[in-house]
BASE-35428 format. One record per residue (C-alpha): z, y, x; residue number from 1. Coordinates in nm, 4 decimals, m for minus. Layout:
BEGIN
       pz       py       px resi
        Z        Y        X  NUM
...
***
This chain:
BEGIN
       pz       py       px resi
   8.4181  17.1414  12.8980    1
   8.7482  17.0731  13.0747    2
   9.0566  16.9649  12.8792    3
   9.4051  17.0988  12.9463    4
   9.7435  17.0043  12.8067    5
   9.9817  17.3008  12.8147    6
  10.3493  17.2267  12.7721    7
  10.6817  17.1688  12.9470    8
  10.7070  16.9416  13.2488    9
  10.9772  16.7351  13.0809   10
  10.8731  16.6167  12.7357   11
  11.0611  16.4033  12.4877   12
  10.9334  16.0451  12.4431   13
  10.8149  16.1511  12.0960   14
  10.6015  16.4402  12.2201   15
  10.4774  16.2333  12.5146   16
  10.3486  15.9664  12.2782   17
  10.1938  16.2293  12.0510   18
  10.0005  16.3648  12.3492   19
   9.8800  16.0159  12.4469   20
   9.7518  15.9412  12.0979   21
   9.5807  16.2793  12.0753   22
   9.4040  16.2376  12.4094   23
   9.2912  15.8887  12.3112   24
   9.1938  15.8017  12.6675   25
   9.0260  16.1362  12.7418   26
   9.1211  16.2915  13.0742   27
   9.3173  16.6154  13.0889   28
   9.4815  16.8461  13.3405   29
   9.8487  16.9122  13.2626   30
   9.9787  17.2676  13.2986   31
  10.3574  17.2971  13.2931   32
  10.4236  17.6531  13.4154   33
  10.2545  17.9863  13.4757   34
  10.2203  17.9392  13.8519   35
   9.8629  17.8967  13.9804   36
   9.7331  17.9148  13.6229   37
   9.3622  17.8203  13.6233   38
   9.0822  17.9958  13.4384   39
   9.1180  17.8623  13.0849   40
   8.8036  18.0134  12.9406   41
   8.5500  17.7730  12.7918   42
   8.7950  17.4836  12.7793   43
   8.9716  17.2527  12.5367   44
   9.3446  17.3209  12.5171   45
   9.6101  17.0978  12.3658   46
   9.9379  17.2872  12.3276   47
  10.2217  17.0339  12.3523   48
  10.5183  17.2292  12.2194   49
  10.8759  17.1092  12.2680   50
  11.1048  17.3356  12.0680   51
  11.4698  17.3937  12.1497   52
  11.7423  17.4104  11.8851   53
  11.6640  17.7752  11.8146   54
  11.2897  17.7107  11.7833   55
  11.1846  17.8666  12.1140   56
  10.9303  17.7334  12.3641   57
  10.9922  17.9134  12.6930   58
  10.7373  17.7428  12.9273   59
  10.4466  17.8062  12.6897   60
  10.5665  18.1615  12.6168   61
  10.5560  18.2399  12.9889   62
  10.2022  18.1037  13.0135   63
  10.0909  18.3090  12.7132   64
  10.2452  18.6207  12.8680   65
  10.0469  18.5684  13.1872   66
   9.7281  18.5151  12.9887   67
   9.7954  18.8433  12.8054   68
   9.8141  19.0216  13.1405   69
   9.4754  18.8744  13.2367   70
   9.3101  19.0455  12.9409   71
   9.1871  18.9902  12.5878   72
   8.9105  18.7557  12.7045   73
   9.1363  18.5156  12.8985   74
   9.0755  18.2353  12.6446   75
   8.7258  18.3296  12.5355   76
   8.5078  18.0331  12.4304   77
   8.8101  17.8011  12.4414   78
   8.9205  17.5724  12.1587   79
   9.2783  17.4770  12.0786   80
   9.4972  17.2382  11.8832   81
   9.8756  17.1972  11.8713   82
  10.1382  16.9253  11.8810   83
  10.4835  17.0566  11.7934   84
  10.8071  16.8582  11.8149   85
  11.1398  16.9977  11.6976   86
  11.4918  16.8534  11.7419   87
  11.5716  16.9767  11.3893   88
  11.3911  17.0355  11.0594   89
  11.2905  17.3947  11.1261   90
  11.0587  17.6224  11.3256   91
  10.7537  17.3956  11.3688   92
  10.5253  17.6042  11.1445   93
  10.6676  17.9327  11.2733   94
  10.5997  17.8337  11.6337   95
  10.2504  17.7041  11.5543   96
  10.1504  18.0172  11.3640   97
  10.2658  18.2416  11.6472   98
  10.0946  18.0424  11.9240   99
   9.7686  18.0286  11.7276  100
   9.7873  18.4017  11.6570  101
   9.8524  18.4943  12.0218  102
   9.5762  18.2663  12.1522  103
   9.3285  18.3792  11.8879  104
   9.3720  18.7403  12.0053  105
   9.2711  18.6171  12.3524  106
   8.9494  18.4572  12.2284  107
   9.0591  18.1028  12.1396  108
   8.9221  17.9353  11.8258  109
   9.0899  17.6634  11.6202  110
   8.9305  17.4011  11.4015  111
   9.0729  17.3409  11.0552  112
   9.4059  17.1546  11.0444  113
   9.4741  17.2105  11.4179  114
   9.8387  17.1032  11.4030  115
  10.0479  16.7876  11.3973  116
  10.4151  16.8769  11.3623  117
  10.7062  16.6375  11.4020  118
  11.0406  16.7557  11.2730  119
  11.3610  16.5976  11.3990  120
  11.3815  16.3419  11.1170  121
  11.0016  16.3075  11.0734  122
  11.0613  16.3609  10.7019  123
  10.7579  16.5900  10.6946  124
  10.5497  16.2691  10.6949  125
  10.7371  16.1173  10.4014  126
  10.4749  16.1996  10.1392  127
  10.2125  16.0165  10.3452  128
  10.4050  15.6938  10.2945  129
  10.2938  15.6998   9.9310  130
   9.9439  15.6091  10.0472  131
   9.9954  15.4622  10.3966  132
  10.1934  15.1409  10.4635  133
  10.3388  15.2632  10.7933  134
  10.6627  15.3949  10.9360  135
  10.7085  15.7707  10.9736  136
  10.6494  15.7447  11.3492  137
  10.3315  15.5424  11.2995  138
  10.1994  15.7986  11.0515  139
  10.2692  16.0778  11.3005  140
  10.0824  15.8969  11.5779  141
   9.7941  15.8130  11.3435  142
   9.7597  16.1813  11.2545  143
   9.7633  16.2699  11.6258  144
   9.4907  16.0137  11.6925  145
   9.2744  16.1420  11.4069  146
   9.3188  16.5049  11.5084  147
   9.2254  16.4180  11.8661  148
   8.9083  16.2428  11.7505  149
   8.8087  16.5472  11.5473  150
   8.8925  16.7797  11.8357  151
   8.6857  16.6013  12.0988  152
   8.3923  16.5582  11.8607  153
   8.4110  16.8979  11.6959  154
   8.0823  17.0847  11.6653  155
   8.0508  17.4385  11.5422  156
   7.8440  17.4669  11.2233  157
   7.5275  17.6754  11.2385  158
   7.3877  17.8838  10.9533  159
   7.0410  18.0371  10.9228  160
   7.1415  18.3000  10.6689  161
   7.5202  18.2938  10.6468  162
   7.7017  18.4033  10.3338  163
   8.0295  18.5929  10.3610  164
   8.2577  18.6116  10.0591  165
   8.4844  18.9175  10.0749  166
   8.7962  18.8994   9.8565  167
   9.0062  19.2058   9.7838  168
   9.2547  19.3300   9.5258  169
   9.2220  19.7031   9.5933  170
   9.1449  19.9107   9.2869  171
   9.2322  20.2395   9.4565  172
   8.9290  20.4200   9.5985  173
   9.1517  20.5633   9.8725  174
   9.2514  20.2165  10.0006  175
   9.2567  20.2257  10.3805  176
   9.2002  19.8504  10.4002  177
   8.8940  19.8601  10.1773  178
   8.7593  20.1584  10.3705  179
   8.7917  19.9662  10.6984  180
   8.6032  19.6733  10.5452  181
   8.3245  19.9092  10.4361  182
   8.3010  20.0429  10.7927  183
   8.2679  19.6912  10.9350  184
   8.0300  19.5762  10.6618  185
   7.7908  19.8540  10.7534  186
   7.7341  19.6949  11.0943  187
   7.6661  19.3423  10.9747  188
   7.3086  19.2228  11.0025  189
   7.0898  19.2764  10.6962  190
   7.0018  18.9072  10.7256  191
   7.3508  18.8209  10.6066  192
   7.4361  18.7636  10.2437  193
   7.7560  18.9521  10.1564  194
   7.9283  18.8733   9.8274  195
   8.2314  19.0738   9.7157  196
   8.4866  18.9692   9.4552  197
   8.7515  19.2064   9.3246  198
   9.0658  19.0155   9.2354  199
   9.1988  19.2464   8.9671  200
   9.5506  19.2642   8.8271  201
   9.6054  19.0184   8.5447  202
   9.2847  18.8228   8.6022  203
   9.4269  18.5620   8.8407  204
   9.7135  18.3546   8.7124  205
   9.9213  18.2154   8.9982  206
   9.9643  17.8431   9.0519  207
  10.2618  17.7061   8.8594  208
  10.2827  17.3802   9.0513  209
  10.1026  17.1105   8.8552  210
  10.1777  16.7529   8.9518  211
   9.9742  16.6045   9.2354  212
   9.7818  16.3789   8.9960  213
   9.7009  16.6680   8.7610  214
   9.5739  16.8776   9.0533  215
   9.3631  16.5847   9.1760  216
   9.2213  16.5298   8.8265  217
   9.1025  16.8886   8.7911  218
   9.0032  16.9100   9.1563  219
   8.7514  16.6290   9.1100  220
   8.5829  16.8518   8.8555  221
   8.6074  17.1529   9.0881  222
   8.8295  17.3041   8.8252  223
   9.1953  17.3875   8.7611  224
   9.4358  17.3447   8.4701  225
   9.4651  17.7229   8.4335  226
   9.0891  17.7901   8.4327  227
   8.9852  18.1529   8.4018  228
   8.8072  18.3666   8.6581  229
   8.9201  18.1395   8.9451  230
   8.7188  17.8492   8.8041  231
   8.4353  18.0574   8.6631  232
   8.3738  18.2905   8.9595  233
   8.5931  18.2356   9.2659  234
   8.5554  17.8573   9.3082  235
   8.1719  17.8662   9.2970  236
   8.1672  18.1654   9.5341  237
   8.3932  17.9868   9.7861  238
   8.1825  17.6725   9.7643  239
   7.8632  17.8660   9.8432  240
   8.0149  18.0803  10.1183  241
   8.0036  17.9984  10.4889  242
   8.2809  18.2479  10.5673  243
   8.5606  18.4138  10.3748  244
   8.6742  18.7681  10.4495  245
   9.0307  18.8340  10.3311  246
   9.0876  19.2074  10.2846  247
   9.4645  19.2443  10.3007  248
   9.6804  19.5540  10.2893  249
  10.0320  19.4796  10.4084  250
  10.2745  19.4389  10.1169  251
  10.6256  19.3904  10.2559  252
  10.4824  19.2027  10.5559  253
  10.2831  18.9748  10.3281  254
   9.9508  18.9619  10.1481  255
   9.9414  19.1080   9.7982  256
  10.0453  18.8983   9.4986  257
   9.6859  18.8777   9.3757  258
   9.5524  18.7517   9.7089  259
   9.8400  18.5035   9.7329  260
   9.7556  18.3773   9.3849  261
   9.3979  18.3116   9.4997  262
   9.5219  18.1212   9.8064  263
   9.7573  17.9136   9.5913  264
   9.4945  17.8389   9.3306  265
   9.2296  17.7127   9.5756  266
   9.4482  17.4048   9.6275  267
   9.2658  17.2349   9.3393  268
   8.9295  17.3038   9.5083  269
   9.0730  17.1913   9.8417  270
   9.1509  16.8501   9.6889  271
   8.7772  16.7954   9.6429  272
   8.5996  17.0137   9.8984  273
   8.6404  17.0180  10.2768  274
   8.6770  17.3657  10.4288  275
   8.6221  17.2464  10.7891  276
   8.2839  17.4226  10.8168  277
   8.3974  17.7487  10.6575  278
   8.5260  18.0372  10.8698  279
   8.7978  18.2829  10.7777  280
   8.8124  18.6468  10.8816  281
   9.0503  18.9223  10.7760  282
   9.0928  19.2974  10.7739  283
   9.4597  19.3975  10.7649  284
   9.6028  19.7463  10.7413  285
   9.9744  19.8339  10.7496  286
  10.1452  20.1587  10.6646  287
  10.3550  20.1266  10.9795  288
  10.3952  19.7821  11.1411  289
  10.3599  19.4182  11.0423  290
   9.9859  19.3487  11.0612  291
  10.0666  19.0454  11.2734  292
  10.3015  18.9107  11.0041  293
  10.0163  18.9108  10.7544  294
   9.7798  18.7533  11.0081  295
  10.0260  18.4705  11.0763  296
  10.0648  18.4127  10.7030  297
   9.6874  18.3750  10.6654  298
   9.6751  18.1406  10.9650  299
   9.9480  17.9226  10.8161  300
   9.8075  17.9130  10.4640  301
   9.4368  17.8869  10.5385  302
   9.3830  17.7431  10.8874  303
   9.6840  17.5126  10.9240  304
   9.7305  17.4096  10.5599  305
   9.3889  17.4391  10.3944  306
   9.1716  17.3542  10.6949  307
   8.9497  17.6624  10.7251  308
   8.7992  17.7212  11.0697  309
   8.9594  18.0057  11.2678  310
   8.7075  18.1925  11.4870  311
   8.8164  18.3958  11.7904  312
   8.9552  18.7415  11.7112  313
   8.9568  18.6561  11.3406  314
   9.1444  18.9695  11.2274  315
   9.0808  19.3408  11.2595  316
   9.4200  19.5122  11.2313  317
   9.5156  19.8780  11.2122  318
   9.7943  20.1141  11.1058  319
   9.7166  20.3809  10.8462  320
   9.9740  20.5203  10.6040  321
   9.8499  20.8142  10.3989  322
   9.5485  20.7613  10.1683  323
   9.2258  20.7904  10.3642  324
   9.4038  20.8202  10.6991  325
   9.2187  20.5168  10.8378  326
   8.9363  20.7583  10.9198  327
   9.1672  20.9466  11.1584  328
   9.2605  20.6372  11.3625  329
   9.1249  20.6878  11.7175  330
   8.7994  20.4979  11.7822  331
   8.8192  20.3251  11.4433  332
   8.4421  20.3332  11.3897  333
   8.3890  20.1682  11.7272  334
   8.6544  19.9063  11.6492  335
   8.4860  19.8302  11.3170  336
   8.1494  19.7938  11.4882  337
   8.2910  19.5627  11.7559  338
   8.4581  19.3529  11.4889  339
   8.1314  19.3161  11.2982  340
   7.9592  19.2071  11.6179  341
   8.2371  18.9537  11.6735  342
   8.1777  18.8088  11.3276  343
   7.8107  18.7646  11.4096  344
   7.8826  18.6134  11.7523  345
   8.1536  18.3826  11.6166  346
   7.9068  18.2054  11.3928  347
   7.6385  18.1994  11.6621  348
   7.8605  18.0382  11.9289  349
***
């Protein structure tokens, strides 16, 4: 599998060093513009992102645009990670979420925690100094080195009888999002174990921000200070699952409050349990636009922050406004079937 570094031809000394530590002596072909762009399928890709003051990344954007023209399989079977350097304190996560989203729609997968970001002051590494006796720069380079080691040694987990945990907060039987999940579920192999959990109103108390030490204390017990259905049902279900399906209607370009509460509350479990071998999938339906906003939010919260594995084409997205109108979306049954097949193939790859 060939390795490519995609980024600008002129990189800051900081980003240059980040790339060197990530490669760790492994050879790579550098791509700096969209001219003579090689076939990037079935390859390792390190996105070296140099942001400008406004948070844009023109050379990489041009490359992504050309890949889009090539088709939705232009990054199929490829794997990616990101290094993002900003001259200020902003835009690193925004840029990473967007690049991951665009590449994922082209067939690229991302291992858990696929990002090392360096803000202008490097203050985003400050908390690491509580446990590491290094400078902020040294911590950044150490994280690049460790991510590179994981990237070059990453192996996809295999499951004989995979278990998918589907989480939803839809109590309305006319929910378009839930209906689309039911369409897709019907095409999944009968050898798969599908577990569904309804996150009802009032049952999930949102995280109120316990101290780090309190969260660690309860996390060691695979528990949480607030207890309840999260500890009794959701934590054990996540631990047993190989994949999580997030069923997300678009609420003001965000996931619902109940789903967000679940994401926030799994921090305690995350302190104790690695999510590197667990996949995330999502079904997202918007009344008009904004499916991509929800998808980026899930990428940021679950793949970048919590370390879940992001398979290619992780989200099935559609627009449906009136109750039940998902059934009138052109070719929706075919799209649901193809998505189910993608879920199966993602775990087989």
